[in-house]
C-alpha positions as CSV (number, residue, x, y, z in Angstrom):
1,X,0.0,0.0,0.0
2,X,1.4,3.5,-0.8
3,X,2.9,5.5,2.0
4,X,0.1,8.1,1.8
5,X,-2.5,5.3,2.4
6,X,-0.7,3.7,5.4
7,X,-3.5,4.6,7.8
8,X,-6.4,3.6,5.6
9,X,-6.8,0.0,6.8
10,X,-7.0,1.0,10.5
11,X,-9.3,3.8,9.5
12,X,-11.6,1.4,7.7
13,X,-11.7,-0.8,10.8
14,X,-12.5,2.2,13.0
15,X,-15.3,3.3,10.6
16,X,-16.8,-0.2,10.8
17,X,-16.5,-0.1,14.6
18,X,-18.2,3.3,14.7
19,X,-20.9,2.0,12.4
20,X,-21.5,-0.9,14.7
21,X,-21.6,1.3,17.8
22,X,-24.3,3.5,16.2
23,X,-26.4,0.5,15.1
24,X,-26.2,-2.2,17.8
25,X,-27.0,-0.7,21.2
26,X,-30.6,-0.3,22.2
27,X,-32.3,-2.5,19.6
28,X,-35.0,-3.3,22.2
29,X,-35.5,0.2,23.5
30,X,-38.8,0.6,21.5
31,X,-41.4,-1.9,20.4
32,X,-41.8,-2.7,16.8
33,X,-43.8,-0.1,14.9
34,X,-46.6,-1.0,12.5
35,X,-44.4,-1.8,9.4
36,X,-42.0,-3.9,11.5
37,X,-44.9,-5.8,13.0
38,X,-46.1,-6.5,9.5
39,X,-42.7,-7.8,8.4
40,X,-42.3,-10.0,11.5
41,X,-45.8,-11.4,11.1
42,X,-45.2,-12.3,7.5
43,X,-41.7,-13.8,8.3
44,X,-43.2,-16.1,11.0
45,X,-45.8,-17.6,8.6
46,X,-45.1,-20.9,6.9
47,X,-43.8,-20.6,3.3
48,X,-47.2,-21.1,1.7
49,X,-48.8,-18.4,3.9
50,X,-45.8,-16.1,3.3
51,X,-46.1,-16.2,-0.5
52,X,-49.9,-16.1,-0.4
53,X,-49.8,-12.9,1.7
54,X,-47.3,-11.2,-0.5
55,X,-49.2,-12.2,-3.7
56,X,-52.6,-11.2,-2.2
57,X,-52.0,-8.2,0.1
58,X,-48.5,-6.9,0.2
59,X,-46.6,-4.7,-2.4
60,X,-43.0,-6.0,-1.8
61,X,-41.0,-8.8,-3.4
62,X,-40.1,-11.8,-1.2
63,X,-36.3,-11.7,-0.7
64,X,-36.2,-9.7,2.6
65,X,-39.0,-11.7,4.1
66,X,-37.4,-15.0,3.3
67,X,-34.1,-13.8,4.8
68,X,-35.9,-12.5,7.9
69,X,-37.7,-15.9,8.2
70,X,-34.5,-17.8,8.2
71,X,-32.8,-15.3,10.5
72,X,-35.5,-15.2,13.1
73,X,-35.5,-19.0,13.2
74,X,-32.0,-18.7,14.6
75,X,-32.0,-15.3,16.4
76,X,-35.7,-15.1,17.5
77,X,-38.5,-12.9,16.3
78,X,-38.2,-10.3,19.1
79,X,-37.0,-6.8,18.6
80,X,-33.3,-7.6,19.0
81,X,-33.5,-10.7,16.9
82,X,-35.4,-9.3,14.0
83,X,-33.6,-5.9,13.9
84,X,-30.2,-7.5,14.1
85,X,-30.6,-8.8,10.6
86,X,-30.8,-5.2,9.4
87,X,-27.8,-4.3,11.5
88,X,-25.7,-7.0,9.7
89,X,-27.1,-5.9,6.3
90,X,-26.3,-2.3,7.2
91,X,-22.7,-3.1,8.2
92,X,-22.4,-5.1,4.9
93,X,-23.7,-2.1,3.0
94,X,-21.0,0.0,4.8
95,X,-18.3,-2.3,3.6
96,X,-19.8,-2.4,0.1
97,X,-19.9,1.4,-0.1
98,X,-16.2,1.5,0.9
99,X,-15.4,-1.1,-1.8
100,X,-17.3,0.7,-4.5
101,X,-15.7,4.0,-3.5
102,X,-12.3,2.3,-3.6
103,X,-13.0,1.1,-7.2
104,X,-13.5,4.7,-8.2
105,X,-11.0,6.7,-6.2
106,X,-8.6,4.4,-4.4
107,X,-7.9,3.7,-0.8
108,X,-8.7,7.2,0.5
109,X,-12.0,7.2,-1.2
110,X,-12.8,3.9,0.3
111,X,-12.1,5.4,3.8
112,X,-14.3,8.4,3.0
113,X,-17.1,6.1,1.8
114,X,-16.9,4.0,5.0
115,X,-17.0,7.1,7.2
116,X,-20.0,8.6,5.4
117,X,-21.9,5.3,5.4
118,X,-21.0,4.5,9.0
119,X,-22.4,7.8,10.3
120,X,-25.2,8.7,7.9
121,X,-28.3,9.2,10.1
122,X,-30.5,7.8,7.3
123,X,-28.5,4.7,6.9
124,X,-28.1,4.2,10.7
125,X,-31.9,4.5,11.1
126,X,-32.7,1.9,8.5
127,X,-30.0,-0.4,9.7
128,X,-31.9,-0.6,13.0
129,X,-35.4,-1.2,11.6
130,X,-36.8,-4.7,10.8
131,X,-37.6,-3.8,7.2
132,X,-35.8,-4.4,3.9
133,X,-34.2,-1.0,3.2
134,X,-30.7,-1.9,4.5
135,X,-30.9,-4.9,2.0
136,X,-31.8,-2.5,-0.8
137,X,-28.8,-0.3,0.1
138,X,-26.4,-3.3,0.2
139,X,-27.5,-4.7,-3.1
140,X,-27.4,-1.3,-4.8
141,X,-23.8,-0.9,-3.8
142,X,-22.8,-4.4,-4.7
143,X,-24.5,-4.3,-8.1
144,X,-22.9,-1.0,-9.0
145,X,-19.5,-2.3,-8.0
146,X,-20.1,-5.5,-10.1
147,X,-21.3,-3.3,-13.0
148,X,-18.2,-1.2,-12.9
149,X,-16.0,-4.2,-12.8
150,X,-17.9,-5.8,-15.7
151,X,-17.7,-2.7,-17.8
152,X,-14.0,-2.6,-17.4
153,X,-13.5,-6.3,-17.9
154,X,-16.6,-8.1,-19.2
155,X,-15.4,-11.6,-18.1
156,X,-17.9,-14.3,-17.3
157,X,-16.9,-14.0,-13.6
158,X,-17.6,-10.3,-13.4
159,X,-20.8,-10.5,-15.5
160,X,-22.0,-13.4,-13.3
161,X,-21.4,-11.5,-10.1
162,X,-23.2,-8.5,-11.4
163,X,-26.1,-10.5,-12.7
164,X,-26.6,-12.2,-9.3
165,X,-26.7,-8.9,-7.5
166,X,-29.0,-7.3,-10.2
167,X,-31.4,-10.2,-9.8
168,X,-31.2,-9.8,-6.0
169,X,-32.2,-6.1,-6.5
170,X,-35.3,-7.1,-8.4
171,X,-36.4,-9.5,-5.6
172,X,-35.5,-7.0,-2.8
173,X,-37.7,-4.0,-3.6
174,X,-39.8,-2.5,-6.4
175,X,-37.4,0.4,-6.7
176,X,-34.6,-2.1,-7.3
177,X,-36.1,-2.6,-10.7
178,X,-35.6,1.1,-11.5
179,X,-31.9,0.8,-10.4
180,X,-31.4,-2.2,-12.7
181,X,-33.1,-0.3,-15.5
182,X,-30.7,2.6,-15.0
183,X,-27.8,0.3,-15.0
184,X,-29.0,-1.4,-18.3
185,X,-29.3,2.0,-19.9
186,X,-25.7,2.9,-18.8
187,X,-24.5,-0.4,-20.4
188,X,-26.4,0.3,-23.6
189,X,-24.9,3.8,-23.9
190,X,-21.4,2.4,-23.2
191,X,-21.7,-0.3,-25.9
192,X,-23.5,1.7,-28.6
193,X,-20.3,1.9,-30.7
194,X,-19.0,-1.6,-29.7
195,X,-20.0,-5.0,-30.8
196,X,-17.3,-7.1,-29.2
197,X,-19.0,-7.7,-25.8
198,X,-22.6,-6.9,-26.6
199,X,-23.6,-10.6,-26.8
200,X,-22.3,-11.3,-23.3
201,X,-24.2,-8.3,-21.8
202,X,-27.4,-9.4,-23.7
203,X,-27.0,-12.9,-22.3
204,X,-26.5,-11.6,-18.8
205,X,-29.6,-9.4,-18.8
206,X,-31.5,-12.3,-20.5
207,X,-30.9,-14.7,-17.7
208,X,-31.6,-12.0,-15.1
209,X,-34.9,-11.4,-16.8
210,X,-35.7,-15.2,-16.9
211,X,-34.8,-15.4,-13.2
212,X,-37.4,-12.7,-12.4
213,X,-40.2,-14.2,-14.5
214,X,-41.7,-16.3,-11.6
215,X,-42.3,-13.1,-9.7
216,X,-43.3,-10.8,-12.6
217,X,-47.1,-11.6,-12.6
218,X,-47.2,-10.9,-8.9
219,X,-45.2,-7.7,-9.3
220,X,-47.7,-6.5,-12.0
221,X,-50.6,-7.3,-9.7
222,X,-49.0,-5.4,-6.8
223,X,-48.4,-2.4,-9.1
224,X,-52.1,-2.5,-10.0
225,X,-53.1,-2.6,-6.3
226,X,-51.0,0.5,-5.6
227,X,-52.6,2.4,-8.5
228,X,-56.1,1.5,-7.2
229,X,-55.4,3.3,-4.0
230,X,-52.5,3.6,-1.5
231,X,-51.8,5.5,1.6
232,X,-48.6,7.4,0.4
233,X,-49.0,11.2,0.4
234,X,-48.0,13.4,-2.5
235,X,-44.3,14.4,-2.5
236,X,-43.4,17.4,-0.4
237,X,-39.8,18.4,-1.1
238,X,-40.1,21.6,1.0
239,X,-41.4,19.6,4.0
240,X,-38.4,17.2,3.6
241,X,-36.0,20.1,3.7
242,X,-37.7,21.7,6.7
243,X,-37.5,18.4,8.4
244,X,-33.8,18.2,8.0
245,X,-33.4,21.8,9.1
246,X,-35.3,21.0,12.3
247,X,-32.8,18.3,13.2
248,X,-30.3,21.0,14.2
249,X,-27.4,23.0,12.8
250,X,-25.0,20.0,12.8
251,X,-27.4,18.0,10.7
252,X,-27.7,20.9,8.3
253,X,-23.9,21.1,8.1
254,X,-23.8,17.4,7.3
255,X,-26.3,17.7,4.4
256,X,-24.5,20.8,3.0
257,X,-21.2,19.1,3.2
258,X,-22.5,16.0,1.5
259,X,-23.8,18.1,-1.3
260,X,-20.5,20.0,-1.7
261,X,-18.3,16.9,-1.8
262,X,-20.7,15.1,-4.1
263,X,-20.4,17.9,-6.6
264,X,-16.6,17.8,-6.1
265,X,-16.5,14.0,-6.6
266,X,-18.6,14.2,-9.7
267,X,-16.1,16.6,-11.3
268,X,-13.3,14.3,-10.2
269,X,-14.9,11.4,-12.2
270,X,-14.8,13.5,-15.4
271,X,-12.2,11.1,-16.9
272,X,-14.4,8.0,-16.3
273,X,-17.4,8.5,-18.6
274,X,-18.8,5.0,-18.2
275,X,-18.6,5.1,-14.5
276,X,-20.3,8.5,-14.4
277,X,-23.2,7.3,-16.6
278,X,-23.7,4.2,-14.3
279,X,-23.5,6.2,-11.1
280,X,-25.6,9.1,-12.4
281,X,-28.3,6.9,-13.7
282,X,-28.5,4.8,-10.6
283,X,-28.7,7.9,-8.4
284,X,-31.2,10.0,-10.4
285,X,-33.4,7.7,-12.5
286,X,-35.2,5.7,-9.7
287,X,-36.0,8.9,-7.8
288,X,-36.9,11.0,-10.9
289,X,-39.2,8.3,-12.3
290,X,-40.9,7.8,-9.0
291,X,-41.3,11.5,-8.3
292,X,-42.6,12.1,-11.8
293,X,-45.2,9.3,-11.5
294,X,-46.2,10.6,-8.0
295,X,-46.8,14.1,-9.4
296,X,-48.7,12.9,-12.5
297,X,-50.6,10.0,-11.1
298,X,-50.9,8.0,-7.8
299,X,-48.1,8.9,-5.3
300,X,-45.6,6.0,-5.0
301,X,-42.5,7.7,-3.5
302,X,-41.3,7.7,0.1
303,X,-38.0,9.2,1.1
304,X,-36.7,5.8,2.4
305,X,-37.1,4.3,-1.1
306,X,-34.2,6.5,-2.1
307,X,-31.7,4.7,0.1
308,X,-30.0,3.2,-3.0
309,X,-29.6,6.6,-4.5
310,X,-28.1,7.8,-1.2
311,X,-25.5,5.0,-1.4
312,X,-24.4,6.5,-4.8
313,X,-24.1,10.0,-3.3
314,X,-22.0,8.7,-0.5
315,X,-19.6,7.0,-3.0
316,X,-19.3,10.1,-5.2
317,X,-18.8,12.4,-2.1
318,X,-16.1,10.0,-0.9
319,X,-14.3,10.6,-4.2
320,X,-14.5,14.3,-3.5
321,X,-13.2,13.9,0.0
322,X,-10.3,11.8,-1.2
323,X,-9.3,14.6,-3.5
324,X,-8.5,16.7,-0.5
325,X,-6.0,14.3,1.1
326,X,-5.8,14.3,4.9
327,X,-8.0,17.4,5.0
328,X,-10.7,15.5,3.3
329,X,-10.5,12.8,5.9
330,X,-10.8,15.4,8.7
331,X,-13.8,17.0,7.0
332,X,-15.3,13.5,6.7
333,X,-14.9,13.1,10.5
334,X,-16.6,16.4,11.1
335,X,-19.4,15.4,8.8
336,X,-19.6,12.2,10.9
337,X,-20.0,14.2,14.1
338,X,-22.8,16.1,12.4
339,X,-24.5,12.9,11.5
340,X,-23.9,11.4,14.9
341,X,-25.7,14.4,16.4
342,X,-28.7,13.5,14.3
343,X,-28.8,10.0,15.5
344,X,-28.7,10.5,19.2
345,X,-32.1,8.7,19.3
346,X,-31.6,6.5,16.2
347,X,-35.2,5.2,16.5
348,X,-37.4,8.2,15.8
349,X,-40.6,8.2,17.9
350,X,-42.8,10.5,15.9
351,X,-44.8,7.6,14.3
352,X,-44.2,4.8,16.8
353,X,-46.9,3.4,19.1
354,X,-45.9,1.3,22.1
355,X,-47.5,-2.0,20.9
356,X,-45.4,-4.0,23.3
357,X,-46.8,-2.3,26.4
358,X,-50.3,-2.4,25.0
359,X,-50.1,-6.2,24.4
360,X,-48.6,-6.7,27.9
361,X,-51.4,-4.8,29.5
362,X,-54.0,-6.8,27.5
363,X,-52.4,-10.0,28.6
364,X,-52.4,-8.9,32.3
365,X,-56.1,-7.9,32.1
366,X,-57.0,-11.2,30.5
367,X,-55.1,-13.1,33.2
368,X,-56.8,-11.2,36.0
369,X,-60.3,-11.9,34.4
370,X,-61.2,-8.2,34.4
371,X,-63.5,-8.4,31.5
372,X,-63.1,-8.4,27.7
373,X,-60.5,-6.4,25.9
374,X,-61.0,-5.2,22.3
375,X,-59.0,-3.3,19.8
376,X,-60.3,-0.2,18.0
377,X,-57.5,-0.1,15.4
378,X,-57.7,-2.4,12.4
379,X,-54.5,-4.4,13.2
380,X,-55.4,-7.3,15.5
381,X,-53.0,-9.7,13.8
382,X,-50.1,-7.2,14.3
383,X,-50.8,-6.9,18.0
384,X,-50.9,-10.7,18.1
385,X,-47.1,-10.7,17.5
386,X,-46.7,-9.5,21.1
387,X,-49.5,-11.4,22.7
388,X,-48.7,-14.6,24.7
389,X,-50.1,-17.9,23.4
390,X,-53.8,-18.3,24.3
391,X,-54.5,-14.5,24.6
392,X,-56.5,-12.8,21.8
393,X,-57.7,-9.3,21.4
394,X,-60.4,-9.0,18.7
395,X,-60.9,-6.0,16.6
396,X,-64.5,-4.7,16.5
397,X,-66.2,-2.1,14.3
398,X,-67.1,1.1,16.2
399,X,-70.8,0.3,16.1
400,X,-70.2,-3.1,17.7
401,X,-68.2,-1.9,20.8
402,X,-71.2,-0.4,22.8
403,X,-73.0,-3.8,22.6
404,X,-70.0,-5.6,24.0
405,X,-69.5,-3.1,26.9
406,X,-73.2,-3.5,27.7
407,X,-73.0,-7.3,27.9
408,X,-69.9,-7.2,30.2
409,X,-71.0,-6.9,33.9
410,X,-67.8,-5.1,34.9
411,X,-67.3,-3.1,31.7
412,X,-64.7,-3.6,29.1
413,X,-61.3,-2.2,28.0
414,X,-61.0,-0.6,24.6
415,X,-57.4,-0.4,23.2
416,X,-56.4,2.4,20.9
417,X,-53.0,2.0,19.1
418,X,-53.3,5.4,17.5
419,X,-55.8,7.4,19.6
420,X,-55.6,10.4,17.2
421,X,-57.0,8.1,14.4
422,X,-59.8,6.5,16.5
423,X,-63.2,7.1,14.9
424,X,-64.9,10.0,16.7
425,X,-68.2,8.2,16.4
426,X,-66.9,5.5,18.7
427,X,-66.4,7.7,21.8
428,X,-69.6,9.5,21.0
429,X,-71.5,6.3,20.9
430,X,-69.9,5.1,24.2
431,X,-70.4,8.4,26.2
432,X,-74.2,8.4,25.7
433,X,-74.6,5.2,27.8
434,X,-71.2,4.5,29.4
435,X,-68.5,6.3,31.4
436,X,-64.7,5.9,31.3
437,X,-63.6,4.6,34.7
438,X,-59.8,4.1,34.0
439,X,-57.3,5.2,31.4
440,X,-53.8,3.9,30.8
441,X,-51.5,5.8,28.3
442,X,-48.3,5.0,26.5
443,X,-46.5,6.6,23.6
444,X,-49.3,7.0,21.0
445,X,-51.3,4.2,22.6
446,X,-54.1,4.2,25.1
447,X,-56.4,1.8,27.0
448,X,-59.8,3.0,28.3
449,X,-62.1,1.1,30.6
450,X,-65.8,1.7,30.0
451,X,-68.7,0.9,32.3
452,X,-72.5,1.2,31.9
453,X,-74.0,4.3,33.5
454,X,-76.6,3.7,36.1
455,X,-78.9,5.9,34.1
456,X,-78.1,6.6,30.5
457,X,-77.8,10.2,29.4
């Protein structure tokens, strides 16, 4: 290794250690939130039930759920067990980002990529959540690295490695298909004046397409379900920017620094036109197509779907950092401090209800025989992930709850996972003939005990 890169290997090890320290502690601090409960519930089904659910109700490909199923069989399906798979995938993505940056800018760029990926608040967050976004990040970096190697040397070995990761992207997330499309366009542009290796590339994309054929009908049905109606809100770029600004000055500094060094790295790649096309397409096309579709038709874009594009930005920014030598590494560390400031509480709590405490309370009430417990939110199977064997909490329609309370001599407990979204008609229907005699509250969750009034109002 050149003298100027003598400290790179220890630096990479430290970046990996820092990434682990930001990702591993406190995985059980909060209960699963709704999307995590959905993932764990699917992963704990048998294979037939898993595929039936994905083909009938879900909008995601199966790869992450199959990995989570295998992992939780070993590590358990609790918060620590399920989330630890994302931790491993996230650390793998950190290493893949460093490798990809090293392919473009050498050892110092690899170190810069490792630092940025280790401390990115976005990547830390999704490396601690039991969902498939860390997998999407990992496969994006690996496929781009494989693509660059195959563009430089289209051997069967490099093309095979690239094809496997591209196929993995297709089975990891719907946006993975957009990344593969961007990569295929970059290859087509690179080979437009060459015939020598066109056949090998055509064969590679051919067997990747054949490998995805079993899932293609399901993917088309899922896309149709999304277009019929989905909960995603229209894009709000101004809201996203304001959200980052509210995180604090160090977070703003981190984002601005990332933008500056990405621009610098892009200029530094001017002598690598094939690489620029591949990276630019993979960063921009998935987001641009999704945003365009969201503005014209049904919204389909969430910020977390851009995690693969962020991987590209980190790599290009790392090339920009490497161009500044030791000063670039110092700036990378400062950016890391800004990111670390943003992830003091790596699991954001704005949209997380305490399902674990709610389920524990329901089990205790059932064990004491204090009357029936019902759920007012439409997610009884999600709450069941936390309930002990033999305890069930049915979900009733709002108009059915008063009759249940009336039949129970000692009243009944009504559980609200998201009280703010509880139908107003429910409380109105209850207050006419019943009174609340006890309330328990958790973070965005509530249990209210209702009893019949001696004389209805």
